[in-house]
C-alpha positions in Angstrom: 16.5 -66.3 -33.3 14.7 -64.2 -30.6 17.9 -64.0 -28.6 20.4 -61.1 -29.1 21.5 -60.0 -31.6 18.0 -59.7 -32.8 15.9 -57.3 -35.0 15.5 -54.2 -32.9 14.8 -50.5 -33.4 15.5 -47.8 -30.9 13.5 -44.5 -30.5 14.5 -41.4 -28.7 12.2 -38.7 -27.3 11.8 -35.4 -29.3 11.0 -31.9 -28.2 7.9 -30.1 -29.3 10.1 -28.3 -31.9 11.1 -31.7 -33.4 14.7 -31.7 -32.0 16.0 -34.7 -30.1 16.2 -34.3 -26.3 19.7 -33.9 -25.0 19.2 -36.0 -21.8 16.2 -38.2 -22.2 15.0 -40.1 -19.2 14.0 -43.1 -21.3 14.3 -44.7 -24.7 12.0 -47.0 -26.7 13.1 -50.4 -27.9 11.0 -52.1 -30.6 11.9 -55.7 -31.0 10.6 -58.2 -33.6 10.1 -61.7 -32.3 8.5 -64.9 -33.7 5.2 -65.9 -32.0 3.3 -69.1 -32.2 0.0 -67.1 -32.5 -0.2 -63.5 -33.7 -3.3 -61.8 -32.1 -4.4 -60.2 -35.3 -4.3 -63.4 -37.4 -4.2 -66.2 -34.9 -1.4 -67.8 -36.9 2.3 -68.2 -36.4 4.3 -65.1 -37.4 6.2 -62.0 -36.2 5.1 -59.7 -33.4 6.5 -56.4 -32.2 7.4 -55.9 -28.5 7.7 -52.3 -27.6 9.6 -51.6 -24.3 10.1 -48.3 -22.6 13.5 -48.5 -20.8 14.3 -45.8 -18.3 17.7 -44.2 -17.7 17.2 -44.7 -14.0 17.9 -48.4 -13.5 15.7 -48.4 -10.3 12.6 -48.0 -12.5 11.4 -51.2 -14.1 10.8 -51.2 -17.8 7.3 -50.9 -19.2 5.8 -52.8 -22.1 3.2 -51.5 -24.6 -0.2 -53.3 -24.8 -2.3 -53.6 -27.9 -5.8 -52.4 -26.9 -7.3 -53.3 -30.2 -7.1 -57.0 -29.5 -8.0 -56.9 -25.8 -10.1 -60.0 -24.9 -13.8 -59.4 -24.5 -15.0 -59.0 -20.9 -11.5 -58.2 -19.5 -10.7 -54.9 -17.7 -8.3 -54.0 -20.5 -11.2 -54.2 -23.0 -13.4 -52.1 -20.8 -10.7 -49.5 -20.5 -10.2 -49.5 -24.3 -13.9 -48.9 -24.8 -13.9 -45.9 -22.5 -10.7 -44.3 -23.9 -11.8 -44.8 -27.5 -14.3 -42.0 -26.9 -11.4 -39.6 -26.2 -9.0 -40.8 -28.9 -8.3 -43.3 -31.6 -6.8 -46.5 -30.1 -3.9 -46.1 -32.5 -2.9 -43.0 -30.4 -3.6 -44.5 -26.9 -0.5 -46.0 -25.3 -1.3 -48.4 -22.5 1.9 -49.5 -20.6 2.3 -52.4 -18.2 5.3 -53.4 -16.0 4.5 -57.1 -16.6 6.5 -58.8 -19.4 3.9 -60.0 -21.8 6.2 -63.0 -22.7 6.2 -64.2 -19.1 4.1 -67.2 -18.1 0.6 -66.3 -16.9 0.7 -62.9 -18.5 -2.4 -63.5 -20.7 -4.3 -60.5 -19.3 -1.6 -58.2 -17.9 -2.6 -55.2 -15.7 -2.3 -51.6 -17.0 0.0 -49.3 -15.0 0.2 -46.2 -17.2 -1.9 -44.7 -20.1 -0.6 -41.9 -22.4 -2.6 -39.9 -25.0 0.2 -37.9 -26.7 -2.0 -35.9 -29.1 -4.2 -34.8 -26.3 -1.3 -34.3 -23.9 -3.1 -36.5 -21.3 -1.6 -39.0 -18.9 -3.3 -41.4 -16.6 -1.9 -43.6 -13.8 -3.4 -46.7 -12.5 -3.4 -46.9 -8.7 -5.6 -47.9 -5.8 -7.9 -45.4 -4.2 -8.9 -45.0 -0.6 -11.4 -47.8 -1.1 -8.7 -50.1 -2.3 -10.0 -50.3 -5.9 -7.7 -49.7 -8.8 -8.7 -46.7 -11.0 -7.3 -44.6 -13.8 -6.2 -41.3 -12.1 -5.5 -38.2 -14.2 -2.0 -36.8 -13.9 -3.0 -33.5 -15.5 -6.1 -32.9 -13.4 -5.5 -33.7 -9.8 -7.8 -35.9 -7.8 -9.9 -36.9 -10.9 -10.3 -40.5 -11.9 -12.5 -42.7 -14.2 -15.5 -43.9 -12.2 -15.9 -47.7 -11.9 -18.7 -50.0 -10.8 -22.3 -49.8 -11.7 -23.9 -46.5 -12.7 -25.3 -44.4 -9.9 -28.2 -42.1 -10.2 -26.0 -39.0 -10.3 -23.8 -40.5 -13.0 -26.8 -41.6 -15.1 -28.3 -38.1 -15.0 -24.9 -36.5 -15.8 -24.4 -38.9 -18.7 -27.5 -37.4 -20.4 -25.6 -34.1 -20.6 -23.0 -35.9 -22.8 -25.4 -37.3 -25.4 -24.6 -34.3 -27.7 -20.8 -34.7 -27.1 -19.8 -38.2 -28.4 -16.1 -37.7 -27.6 -16.4 -37.0 -23.9 -16.0 -39.0 -20.7 -17.0 -38.5 -17.1 -14.4 -38.1 -14.4 -15.1 -37.8 -10.7 -13.4 -36.8 -7.4 -13.2 -38.7 -4.2 -16.4 -36.9 -3.1 -18.1 -38.0 -6.4 -18.1 -34.5 -7.9 -18.4 -35.1 -11.6 -16.5 -33.4 -14.5 -16.8 -33.8 -18.3 -13.5 -34.2 -20.1 -13.8 -33.2 -23.8 -11.0 -33.2 -26.4 -10.7 -30.0 -28.5 -11.0 -31.6 -32.0 -12.7 -30.2 -35.1 -16.3 -31.4 -35.4 -18.3 -31.6 -38.6 -21.9 -32.5 -39.3 -22.2 -34.4 -42.6 -25.2 -34.0 -44.8 -27.4 -37.1 -44.8 -29.9 -37.2 -47.7 -32.2 -39.7 -46.0 -32.1 -37.8 -42.7 -32.0 -34.0 -43.4 -32.2 -33.1 -39.7 -29.5 -35.5 -38.6 -27.4 -34.4 -35.6 -24.7 -37.0 -36.0 -21.2 -35.5 -35.7 -17.9 -36.6 -37.4 -14.7 -35.7 -35.5 -11.8 -34.7 -37.7 -9.1 -35.7 -35.2 -6.3 -35.5 -37.7 -6.8 -31.9 -38.7 -3.3 -30.5 -38.2 -4.3 -26.9 -38.6 -7.0 -27.1 -35.9 -4.6 -28.9 -33.5 -1.8 -26.4 -34.0 -4.0 -23.4 -33.3 -5.7 -24.9 -30.3 -4.1 -23.7 -27.1 -5.9 -26.3 -25.0 -6.1 -29.8 -26.3 -8.9 -30.7 -23.9 -11.6 -28.8 -22.0 -12.8 -29.8 -18.5 -16.4 -28.9 -17.7 -17.7 -29.2 -14.1 -21.1 -30.7 -13.9 -23.4 -28.5 -11.9 -24.7 -29.8 -8.6 -28.2 -30.0 -10.1 -27.0 -32.2 -12.9 -28.8 -30.0 -15.4 -25.9 -28.3 -17.2 -22.2 -28.1 -17.7 -20.2 -25.1 -16.5 -17.6 -23.5 -18.8 -14.6 -22.1 -16.9 -13.1 -20.2 -19.9 -14.4 -18.4 -23.0 -12.8 -20.9 -25.3 -14.6 -23.7 -23.4 -17.9 -21.9 -23.7 -17.4 -21.4 -27.4 -16.6 -25.0 -28.0 -19.6 -26.2 -26.0 -21.8 -23.8 -27.9 -20.5 -25.2 -31.2 -21.3 -28.8 -30.1 -24.7 -28.0 -28.8 -25.6 -26.0 -31.9 -24.4 -28.7 -34.3 -26.5 -31.2 -32.2 -29.5 -29.0 -32.8 -29.9 -28.3 -29.1 -31.1 -24.8 -29.7 -32.4 -24.1 -26.2 -29.1 -25.2 -24.7 -27.2 -23.1 -27.2 -29.2 -20.0 -26.3 -28.2 -20.4 -22.7 -24.5 -20.4 -23.6 -24.5 -17.2 -25.7 -24.0 -15.0 -22.7 -20.8 -16.9 -22.0 -19.2 -16.0 -25.3 -19.9 -12.3 -25.4 -17.0 -9.9 -25.5 -16.1 -6.4 -26.4 -12.5 -7.3 -27.5 -11.2 -9.5 -30.2 -11.0 -13.2 -29.6 -7.6 -15.0 -29.2 -6.4 -17.1 -32.0 -7.8 -20.4 -30.6 -11.1 -18.8 -29.7 -11.5 -17.2 -33.1 -10.9 -20.6 -34.7 -13.9 -22.0 -32.9 -15.9 -18.8 -33.6 -15.3 -18.9 -37.4 -16.3 -22.6 -37.4 -19.8 -21.6 -36.2 -20.5 -20.3 -39.7 -19.4 -23.5 -41.6 -22.4 -25.6 -41.2 -25.7 -24.9 -42.9 -28.7 -24.9 -40.6 -31.9 -23.3 -41.8 -34.0 -24.2 -38.7 -35.9 -21.1 -37.4 -34.3 -21.5 -34.0 -30.8 -21.6 -35.6 -31.5 -18.2 -37.1 -32.2 -17.0 -33.6 -28.9 -18.4 -32.2 -27.1 -16.7 -35.1 -28.5 -13.2 -34.3 -27.9 -13.8 -30.6 -24.2 -14.5 -31.2 -24.1 -11.5 -33.6 -25.2 -9.2 -30.8 -22.9 -10.8 -28.2 -19.8 -9.9 -30.2 -21.1 -6.8 -32.0 -18.7 -4.5 -30.0 -15.6 -6.6 -30.5 -14.7 -5.3 -33.9 -14.6 -8.8 -35.4 -16.0 -10.0 -38.7 -18.9 -12.4 -38.4 -18.6 -15.8 -40.1 -22.1 -15.3 -41.8 -24.0 -12.8 -43.8 -25.6 -10.7 -41.1 -28.4 -9.1 -43.2 -29.5 -12.4 -44.6 -29.7 -14.1 -41.2 -31.4 -11.2 -39.6 -34.0 -11.2 -42.3 -34.4 -15.0 -41.9 -35.0 -14.4 -38.2 -37.7 -11.8 -39.0 -39.4 -14.1 -41.5 -39.5 -17.1 -39.2 -40.1 -15.3 -35.9 -43.5 -17.0 -35.4 -41.8 -20.4 -35.4 -39.0 -19.6 -33.0 -39.2 -20.8 -29.4 -39.6 -18.0 -26.8 -36.4 -19.0 -25.1 -34.4 -18.3 -28.3 -36.0 -15.0 -29.3 -34.4 -11.6 -28.8 -36.1 -8.5 -27.3 -37.5 -5.6 -29.2 -34.5 -3.4 -28.2 -32.1 -6.1 -29.5 -34.1 -6.3 -32.7 -33.6 -2.6 -33.2 -29.9 -2.9 -32.6 -29.7 -5.7 -35.2 -31.5 -3.6 -37.7 -29.1 -0.8 -37.0 -26.1 -3.1 -37.6 -27.7 -4.2 -40.9 -28.2 -0.5 -41.9 -24.5 0.2 -41.2 -23.6 -2.8 -43.4 -25.8 -1.6 -46.2 -24.4 2.0 -46.1 -20.9 0.6 -46.1 -21.6 -1.6 -49.1 -23.1 1.3 -51.0 -19.9 3.4 -50.5 -17.6 0.5 -51.3 -19.6 -0.3 -54.5 -19.3 3.3 -55.7 -15.6 3.2 -55.2 -15.2 -0.1 -56.9 -17.3 1.1 -59.9 -15.1 4.2 -60.1 -12.0 1.9 -60.0 -13.4 -0.3 -62.7 -14.1 2.8 -64.8 -10.5 3.9 -64.5 -9.1 0.4 -65.2 -10.9 -0.5 -68.4 -10.0 -2.9 -71.1 -7.9 -6.0 -71.0 -5.1 -4.3 -69.1 -7.6 -3.1 -66.5 -9.0 -6.6 -66.0 -5.5 -7.9 -65.3 -4.9 -5.0 -62.9 -8.2 -5.7 -61.1 -7.3 -9.3 -60.8 -3.9 -8.4 -59.3 -5.5 -6.0 -56.8 -7.9 -8.8 -55.8 -5.0 -11.2 -55.2 -3.2 -8.5 -53.0 -6.4 -7.9 -51.0 -7.3 -11.6 -50.5 -4.1 -13.1 -49.4 -1.0 -12.2 -47.4 1.2 -14.0 -50.0 -0.3 -11.9 -52.8 0.8 -8.8 -51.0 4.3 -10.1 -50.4 4.7 -11.1 -54.1 3.4 -7.8 -55.4 5.7 -5.0 -56.4 6.2 -2.1 -54.1 4.3 0.2 -56.5 1.3 -2.2 -56.7 1.2 -2.7 -52.9 1.4 1.0 -52.3 -1.4 1.8 -54.8 -3.8 -0.7 -53.2 -2.8 0.3 -49.6 -3.4 4.0 -50.3 -6.7 3.3 -52.0 -7.9 1.2 -49.0 -6.8 3.8 -46.6 -8.7 6.5 -48.5 -11.8 4.3 -48.4 -11.4 3.8 -44.6 -11.2 7.6 -44.2 -14.4 8.0 -46.3 -16.2 5.5 -44.1 -15.2 7.2 -41.0 -16.3 10.6 -42.4 -19.7 9.0 -42.9 -19.6 7.9 -39.2 -19.4 4.2 -40.2 -17.2 1.7 -38.4 -14.6 0.0 -40.5 -11.0 -1.2 -40.3 -8.7 -2.0 -43.1 -9.6 -5.7 -42.9 -13.3 -4.9 -43.1 -12.8 -2.7 -46.1 -10.8 -5.4 -47.8 -13.5 -7.9 -47.1 -16.2 -5.6 -48.5 -14.1 -4.7 -51.6 -13.7 -8.4 -52.4 -17.4 -8.9 -52.0 -18.1 -6.1 -54.4 -15.5 -7.4 -56.9 -17.2 -10.7 -56.7 -20.6 -9.2 -57.6 -22.2 -9.6 -54.2 -25.5 -7.8 -53.6 -28.1 -8.0 -50.8 -31.2 -9.6 -52.2 -34.3 -7.4 -52.6 -36.3 -9.7 -50.5 -33.9 -9.3 -47.6 -33.9 -5.5 -48.0 -37.7 -5.3 -48.0 -37.9 -7.5 -44.9 -35.4 -5.3 -43.0 -37.2 -2.1 -44.1 -40.6 -3.4 -43.2 -39.5 -4.7 -39.8 -37.8 -1.4 -39.0 -41.0 0.6 -39.9 -43.1 -1.8 -37.8 -40.8 -1.5 -34.7 -40.5 2.2 -35.0 -44.3 2.5 -35.1 -44.6 0.2 -32.0 -42.0 2.2 -30.1 -43.5 5.5 -31.3 -40.3 6.8 -32.8 -41.4 7.4 -36.4 -43.3 10.6 -35.5 -46.7 9.2 -36.8 -50.0 9.5 -34.9 -51.8 6.4 -33.4 -54.4 6.6 -36.2 -52.0 7.0 -39.1 -51.8 4.1 -41.5 -48.6 2.0 -41.7 -47.5 1.3 -45.2 -45.2 -1.7 -45.8 -43.5 -2.6 -49.1 -43.6 -5.9 -51.0 -41.8 -7.4 -53.8 -42.7 -6.2 -57.3 -45.0 -8.6 -59.1 -43.1 -10.5 -61.7 -43.8 -9.7 -65.3 -46.6 -11.8 -66.7 -46.0 -14.0 -69.7 -48.4 -14.5 -72.6 -47.4 -18.2 -73.0 -49.9 -20.8 -72.1 -49.2 -24.4 -71.1 -50.7 -27.0 -73.3 -50.5 -30.6 -72.2 -51.4 -33.2 -74.8 -49.4 -36.3 -75.2 -51.2 -37.2 -78.4 -48.9 -34.8 -80.3 -46.3 -37.6 -80.3 -48.4 -39.6 -82.7 -49.9 -36.8 -84.7 -48.7 -35.4 -88.0 -46.7 -32.1 -88.2 -49.7 -30.4 -89.9 -52.1 -31.4 -87.1 -49.7 -30.3 -84.4 -49.1 -26.9 -86.0 -52.8 -26.4 -86.4 -53.7 -27.4 -82.8 -51.0 -25.3 -81.2 -50.4 -22.3 -83.5 -53.7 -22.1 -85.2 -54.5 -21.4 -88.8 -52.4 -18.2 -89.0 -49.4 -20.0 -87.5 -49.3 -22.5 -90.4 -48.5 -19.7 -92.9 -46.1 -17.8 -90.6 -42.4 -17.9 -91.5 -40.4 -20.1 -89.1 -37.7 -17.4 -88.7 -40.2 -15.0 -87.2 -41.4 -17.5 -84.6 -40.8 -16.9 -80.9 -41.0 -19.7 -78.3 -39.9 -23.3 -78.1 -38.9 -25.3 -81.1 -41.7 -27.3 -82.7 -40.8 -31.1 -82.8 -40.2 -31.9 -86.4 -41.6 -35.4 -86.6 -44.1 -37.2 -88.8 -46.5 -39.9 -87.8 -44.5 -42.6 -85.9 -44.9 -45.0 -83.0 -44.7 -44.0 -79.4 -41.2 -45.6 -78.7 -39.7 -44.0 -81.8 -41.1 -40.6 -80.9 -39.8 -40.8 -77.3 -36.4 -42.0 -78.6 -36.2 -39.1 -81.0 -37.0 -36.6 -78.2 -34.3 -37.9 -75.9 -31.7 -38.0 -78.7 
């Protein structure tokens, strides 16, 4: 029953747009055959044989190998272990020219490896030393190193500890490169290990893969084996993201200069940049990396993926615990405070306009109108679904607000104004503690720089948070009240005058209404 006609499927190559190719150079044939021993179950059953048959008859057909069930200790299993760092084995296609049904084909050799999602292809061929290696088709003269680890490779491997999905490639002259897939990383919260640096790779995130212009990044290893070199800005951003999520703050600080720009990022670069603000890291050095990146892109006209005043204030509060390599200079601190001052003034103007808008749109109809305005401002779809009149009202109001900001010599585009308006509609306010920290640091730095106009002997006054209102309530801890009578409890807590006071005039917590009872009954009544 394995002879023709048999159970067979045929697959034809598709273009990137999803259309079938007109003149494909090969087709796939998937044939179901009965086997005496299925590798997954070690029992008799059906197996699938996948064959790539080329249109050119001079090329021999190739057969797909199952890397998941490669025998332990074989070269196939070693290759599968290395490639599993780059991609899931379900998306690693290892092809051989040997028919797996032939005699003596228990451990067939690999001739071609394809990683379709990463757009990588590797050929297996012998090098100048006669040894067979995996050679990259996309990166010329780069291959997987084989044999025992050398000193250089061991030192270079330490650079990849923070990058779990990377592999080392080398040239004929043993120059090393790190190949890193561009996949979305995430750092899950681990309750038992709050400072965990383990990363989870979301390889199936379709949105990330569609936006990514480069599916992989290639980082040359410096001759000193001390750091990786980023050849593009997107590669530097991705390496910064991985180092930062791995809590390598010193390494992250060294990469900030490579991501600086005075123009807006490309779409794939902006995707990585926005992802920098998705993970919550309250380490003092992390605040320092945040403000460094803030300064690096301050002139690009982009919106930061974090609350700048909050993180600048956090940096000022934790400055004594920040390593010297991660700190910023006094001049950079002054510029950060200037950026925060501009944000505060912008928010004040926007808040006034939003209050005026709410005053004009009052009542139930006004609430519906405000909600509709927020939908138009927050999404492109909301703007398309809006009527022409609504869209024109919102657009003219935003344009007037932009002109008002420019008249106050404040930077702001339409996107910035929309973002701040949505913040104001959502009730966002900068905390008083943050404002005081920024004001106090500004006053201190101005005194140090001598720009506040005060003399050297003049006192410096710093503000502090207002003392909270004191309460007259006192805490009384006595577990015997569970067993006492209501009269004794009232007398001990409220005093003699409290016994004759009307219950409706009382202020404070409700008095437990229980008579003398046992401890279990009293506790049960409290919980009920």
